[in-house]
C-alpha positions in Angstrom: -4.5 87.8 -15.2 -4.9 87.2 -18.6 -1.7 86.0 -19.2 -2.3 83.2 -16.4 -4.9 82.1 -17.6 -3.3 81.8 -21.1 -1.1 79.3 -19.8 -3.5 77.5 -17.4 -6.4 76.6 -19.8 -4.5 74.1 -21.7 -3.4 72.8 -18.6 -7.2 72.7 -17.0 -8.2 71.0 -20.4 -5.5 68.2 -20.1 -6.4 67.5 -16.6 -9.6 67.0 -17.2 -9.0 64.7 -20.0 -6.7 62.9 -18.0 -8.9 62.6 -15.2 -11.5 61.0 -17.4 -9.4 58.5 -18.5 -7.7 58.0 -15.5 -11.2 57.0 -14.0 -11.8 54.7 -17.0 -7.9 53.2 -16.3 -9.7 52.4 -12.3 -12.7 50.4 -13.5 -11.0 48.7 -16.1 -8.7 47.5 -13.7 -11.5 46.1 -11.5 -13.1 44.4 -14.2 -9.9 42.7 -14.9 -9.5 41.5 -11.6 -12.3 39.0 -12.1 -10.4 37.9 -15.3 -6.6 37.4 -13.5 -5.3 33.8 -14.4 -3.2 34.0 -10.8 -3.4 35.1 -7.5 -0.1 37.2 -7.9 -1.9 38.7 -11.5 -5.0 39.1 -9.2 -2.8 41.4 -6.7 -1.2 43.4 -9.2 -4.5 44.3 -10.7 -6.3 45.3 -7.6 -2.8 47.1 -6.7 -3.1 48.9 -9.7 -7.0 49.9 -9.8 -5.8 51.4 -6.2 -3.0 53.4 -7.9 -5.1 54.8 -10.7 -7.8 55.8 -8.0 -4.7 57.5 -5.9 -3.9 59.0 -9.5 -7.5 60.5 -9.9 -7.8 61.9 -6.8 -4.1 63.6 -7.0 -5.7 64.6 -10.8 -9.0 66.3 -9.1 -6.9 68.2 -6.9 -4.6 69.9 -9.1 -7.3 70.2 -11.7 -9.6 72.3 -8.2 -6.5 74.3 -7.8 -6.2 75.4 -11.1 -9.6 76.0 -11.8 -11.0 77.5 -8.2 -14.1 74.9 -9.0 -14.5 71.3 -8.2 -14.8 68.7 -11.5 -18.1 66.4 -10.1 -18.7 65.5 -14.5 -15.3 64.3 -15.6 -15.1 61.4 -13.0 -18.8 60.4 -14.0 -18.2 60.8 -17.3 -15.0 58.4 -16.7 -17.1 55.6 -15.2 -19.6 55.9 -17.9 -16.7 55.1 -20.3 -15.5 51.8 -18.7 -19.1 50.5 -18.5 -19.6 51.0 -22.0 -16.0 49.6 -23.1 -16.8 46.6 -20.4 -20.1 45.8 -22.2 -19.0 46.4 -25.9 -15.5 44.1 -25.4 -17.9 41.0 -24.9 -18.6 40.8 -28.5 -14.7 40.8 -29.6 -11.8 38.1 -28.5 -9.6 38.9 -25.1 -6.9 40.1 -27.5 -8.8 42.4 -28.8 -10.0 43.8 -25.5 -6.5 44.0 -24.2 -5.1 45.8 -27.2 -7.6 48.8 -26.6 -6.5 48.3 -22.8 -3.0 49.4 -24.6 -4.2 52.1 -26.6 -6.1 53.5 -23.4 -2.9 53.2 -21.6 -0.9 54.8 -24.9 -3.3 57.9 -24.6 -3.1 58.2 -21.2 0.6 58.1 -21.4 1.2 60.5 -24.6 -1.5 63.2 -22.7 0.7 63.1 -19.3 4.2 63.8 -21.3 2.4 66.6 -23.0 1.0 67.6 -20.0 4.9 67.6 -18.5 6.0 70.1 -21.0 2.7 72.5 -20.9 3.4 72.8 -16.8 7.1 73.4 -17.6 6.1 76.0 -20.0 3.7 77.3 -17.7 5.9 77.6 -14.5 3.8 75.2 -12.7 6.1 72.5 -10.8 3.4 70.8 -9.0 1.5 69.8 -12.1 5.2 69.2 -14.0 5.7 66.9 -10.7 2.1 65.0 -11.0 2.6 64.3 -15.0 6.1 62.7 -14.3 4.3 60.6 -11.7 2.1 59.7 -14.6 4.4 59.0 -17.0 6.1 56.5 -15.2 3.0 54.8 -13.7 1.7 54.4 -17.5 4.7 53.5 -19.2 5.0 50.6 -16.3 1.7 49.8 -17.5 2.2 50.0 -20.9 5.1 47.1 -20.7 2.8 45.0 -18.6 0.3 45.3 -21.5 3.0 44.3 -23.9 3.7 41.2 -22.5 0.4 39.9 -21.3 -0.1 40.3 -25.2 3.2 38.4 -25.9 2.2 35.6 -24.2 -1.0 35.4 -26.1 1.1 35.5 -29.3 3.0 32.7 -28.1 0.2 30.2 -28.0 -0.1 30.2 -24.0 -2.6 31.2 -21.5 -2.2 34.9 -20.8 -1.9 36.6 -17.5 -6.1 37.6 -18.0 -8.4 35.1 -18.9 -11.8 35.7 -21.2 -15.1 35.4 -20.0 -17.5 32.9 -21.8 -18.6 35.9 -24.1 -14.8 36.6 -24.9 -14.1 32.7 -25.7 -17.0 32.2 -27.9 -16.4 35.7 -29.7 -12.8 34.3 -30.3 -13.5 30.9 -31.9 -16.3 32.4 -33.8 -14.4 35.2 -35.2 -11.6 32.3 -36.6 -14.0 30.1 -37.3 -15.3 31.3 -41.0 -11.3 31.6 -42.2 -10.3 27.6 -40.8 -10.6 24.7 -43.0 -13.8 22.5 -41.8 -11.5 19.8 -40.0 -9.9 22.8 -38.0 -12.9 24.5 -37.5 -14.3 21.7 -35.2 -11.8 22.5 -32.3 -13.5 25.9 -32.2 -17.0 25.0 -32.0 -16.1 22.1 -29.8 -15.1 24.6 -27.8 -17.8 27.5 -28.5 -20.0 24.6 -27.4 -18.1 23.2 -23.8 -18.1 27.3 -23.3 -21.9 27.5 -23.4 -22.7 24.3 -21.1 -20.6 25.8 -18.2 -21.6 29.8 -19.1 -24.9 28.9 -17.7 -26.3 32.2 -16.6 -23.6 34.5 -16.8 -23.6 33.7 -20.4 -27.3 34.0 -20.9 -29.3 34.3 -24.0 -26.3 36.3 -26.0 -23.6 33.6 -25.8 -26.0 30.6 -27.4 -27.0 33.6 -30.3 -23.1 33.9 -31.5 -22.7 29.9 -31.0 -25.9 29.3 -33.3 -23.9 31.4 -35.5 -20.7 29.8 -35.6 -22.5 26.2 -36.1 -24.8 27.2 -38.6 -21.6 28.6 -40.7 -20.2 25.4 -40.2 -23.2 23.0 -41.4 -20.9 20.0 -42.2 -19.6 20.1 -38.6 -23.1 19.7 -37.3 -23.3 15.9 -36.6 -19.8 16.6 -34.4 -21.5 18.9 -32.8 -24.7 16.7 -31.6 -21.7 14.0 -30.8 -20.0 16.2 -28.7 -23.1 17.0 -26.6 -24.2 13.7 -26.4 -21.1 11.7 -25.3 -18.5 14.0 -24.4 -16.3 16.4 -26.0 -12.8 15.0 -24.9 -14.0 11.6 -25.6 -14.5 12.5 -29.4 -11.3 14.4 -29.5 -9.4 11.5 -28.8 -11.8 8.9 -31.1 -11.1 11.7 -34.1 -7.3 11.4 -33.4 -7.3 7.7 -33.6 -9.3 7.6 -36.8 -6.9 10.1 -38.4 -4.1 8.1 -37.4 -5.6 5.2 -38.8 -6.3 6.6 -42.1 -3.3 8.1 -42.4 -4.2 11.8 -42.2 -1.5 13.4 -40.0 -2.1 16.8 -40.4 -5.7 16.2 -39.0 -4.4 13.9 -36.1 -1.7 16.5 -35.3 -4.9 19.3 -35.0 -6.8 17.3 -33.1 -3.6 16.3 -30.5 -3.0 20.3 -30.2 -6.7 20.6 -29.4 -6.4 18.3 -26.5 -2.9 19.4 -25.6 -4.4 23.3 -24.9 -7.7 21.6 -23.3 -5.5 20.3 -20.4 -6.1 16.1 -22.2 -2.8 14.5 -21.4 -0.9 11.7 -19.9 1.7 12.9 -17.7 4.3 10.8 -20.3 3.0 13.1 -22.9 4.4 16.0 -20.9 7.5 17.9 -21.7 9.3 17.5 -18.3 9.1 13.9 -17.3 8.8 12.9 -13.8 5.8 15.7 -13.3 3.5 14.4 -11.2 6.5 13.5 -8.5 8.2 17.0 -8.7 7.5 20.2 -6.1 6.9 23.5 -6.9 10.6 24.4 -6.5 11.6 21.0 -9.0 8.9 22.6 -11.4 10.2 25.8 -11.6 13.5 24.6 -12.4 12.6 22.4 -14.8 10.6 24.7 -16.9 13.1 27.2 -16.9 14.6 24.9 -19.2 11.7 25.0 -21.9 12.5 27.3 -24.6 9.0 26.3 -26.4 6.0 28.2 -25.8 3.7 25.4 -27.1 5.6 23.2 -24.3 5.3 25.8 -21.5 1.8 26.1 -22.7 1.1 22.3 -22.5 2.1 21.9 -18.5 0.3 25.3 -17.5 -3.0 23.4 -19.2 -2.2 20.1 -17.7 -1.8 21.6 -13.9 -5.2 23.5 -14.3 -7.2 20.5 -15.6 -5.3 18.3 -13.2 -4.2 19.7 -9.9 -5.0 23.1 -10.0 -2.0 24.3 -7.9 -2.1 28.3 -7.9 1.8 27.7 -7.2 2.9 25.6 -9.9 0.7 27.9 -12.2 2.3 31.2 -11.3 5.7 29.6 -11.4 5.6 28.2 -14.8 4.0 31.1 -15.9 6.7 33.1 -15.2 8.9 31.5 -17.6 6.3 31.9 -20.3 6.0 35.9 -19.2 10.0 36.0 -19.8 9.9 34.6 -23.3 7.5 36.9 -23.8 9.8 39.8 -22.7 12.4 38.7 -24.8 10.1 38.5 -28.3 8.8 42.2 -27.3 12.4 43.6 -26.2 11.4 43.9 -22.9 14.5 43.8 -20.3 14.3 41.3 -17.5 
């Protein structure tokens, strides 16, 4: 009896830890569904949440079988952890939130691998089979999150979009490190976020943006102008003034901001005749592009003008392929 308890005690400890983390993973996946950029990603995340729930049930069942007692505390702790994580990450940029998701998946993967060895040593084939299932699942999720982050690093819109809070947090964190003329971009986007966030953002967002504008006091006039006559009109006028004065760097910075916002004409797109193309034709043409910024430009233009989800998904697929190549993930 003592030998059996000696062998099962480490298994029970790891199963409890995995259950809490998997519950957190499930809740985070459900939160991420609302942040999906495309229907395909939304379906994938919803499926991930369901699979995490199934894994939680399997872990809880195995835990009950080994210990003889149902665990009602660990699942609650997992859900609480997800709620706390979801609340805290609203004050940080989306890439930081995704890095934390990746850290969670790595922890799940490492614990599942450890559990597999423990189960093999203890002669518990059912636990070992469960551990192998967990290793496979978390390895796939680690790879997916790595690609999503690579898409973000390549400058394109990632599979997940930032909440209004995270957009402002991301802009504010960059503001202090940017030259003043480039900081105008961040402030304008922050102001735009506040205008459209409404009740979802509330007073917290206003406070974050207020801090960002205060740090960029020299841009107060530009912010007021943006609010009065419109952000895009101001950007176009700023670009013309910079070009007239021969400030090429400033003109390109404003043009880059316009591209990111989708404020382009069809003639400025890297694919000629874009507006007359079908989804299949665009998907074929975009495969010839190797510059993530050009792909990003097409996605922004499509979202701002036609908003065809099938086109966005097709173009996003090309960006994902470049992201996989960048991080060494095979197609």
